[in-house]
Structure formats: C-alpha cells, structure tokens
N, C-alpha and C positions, 0 to 999 in steps of 0.2 A: 687656338687649341681646338681640338675636336671632342665631342662627348659622343660615346656609343651607347646606344639602349635598344636592346632587342634587334630590330632589324632597320633601326633608323641612325643617322649620323646628323648630330646638331653642330654646325661649324661656325665658328665664331668670324663675324667679319669687320664692322666698324664698331667701336666702343662697346655700346651694349647691344649691338645687334646680331643676328644668327641668320644662317641659312639651314633649312631643315631638308634632308634627302632620305629617300628610302631604300635599301638594298633590294634588288628584285632578279630573279634569275631569267635570264632570256636564252632562246635557243638560235643557234645559227642556222640560216635557211638551207644551206647546202649539206650539210652534215649532222645536224641535229645536237650537235653537243652544246652544253650548257656553259653558261658564264654569267658572271653577277657584274651588274651596273648599278649605278646610283641614280634614282629617279628625283628629279626637283620637287618638293612639296610647297615650300614656302621661301620667300627670299626676303631679307632685310626684314626680320621680325624679332621682338623681344623674346626672351627665353621663356616666359609664361604664356606667350602666343605659341611658340614652338611646341612647348608641353602640351596645350590644349588641342593642337593639331595631331600629335600622336596619340591623344586620347580618343579623340573624334574618329580616327583611321582606324585604332583597334576595334572600337566599338562596332563602327560600320561593317567590318568583317563578320559581326555575328548577324545572321540572316534570321532574326526572329521579331516577333512584335511584342512590346512590353508597354507598360503604361510609364506615365510621365516620373511616378516616383520610383519605379523600377529603374528607370534610364539614369536618373539622378543618383541613385545608388550605386549604380554600376560605375558611373563618371566619377564619382567619389573614391570608389574602390580602386579604380585604374590608378586615378591620381596619386592616392596614398602609395600605392605600390612603385609607381615611378619617383615620386619623390624619396622614398627610402634608400632607391637605388643612387639616387643622385647625392643624396647627403652622406 
C-alpha cells in the first residue's frame, strides 16, 4: 500500500518498514519537456522516521535563519499538519 502526501510517496515494503520517495519534475535534455519522477529519499525505515524525513525536507526548503525554539515550533506544526492528513 502507498501513502501520498504533498509531493511524497511512502510505500510499504516489509512488515512495518517503508520506502520514502519525493516527486520531482525533470526536463528532457533534447526538447526540454518536463516529466515527473520519484527520487528515493529513504529505504527500509519505520513510518515515524519517514514522517520525520518529510518534515525535515519541508523545513529545509525554507531558506531562513530561525532560533531553535522557532524551528521546534515549525517542526511541531508541520508534524501536526501531516498527522491530520494521515488520520
């Protein structure tokens, strides 16, 4: 079974393990047409680890400097948002 969230795919592998992939757009070299691929982010991880990978990836896209407290608040907010979607 696969779980989709934003541009991520969490695919079940063995028992309680998952593979995490991110959807990205690529351009063909010859004609510049775009196509979607799945980039591997993590193999054979537990669901909570896959969720943490997604949160860290989402936060790393924000190019700003914040305090540790602000980072932890953002991390908590992102995790709550993701858990609402999964529940």
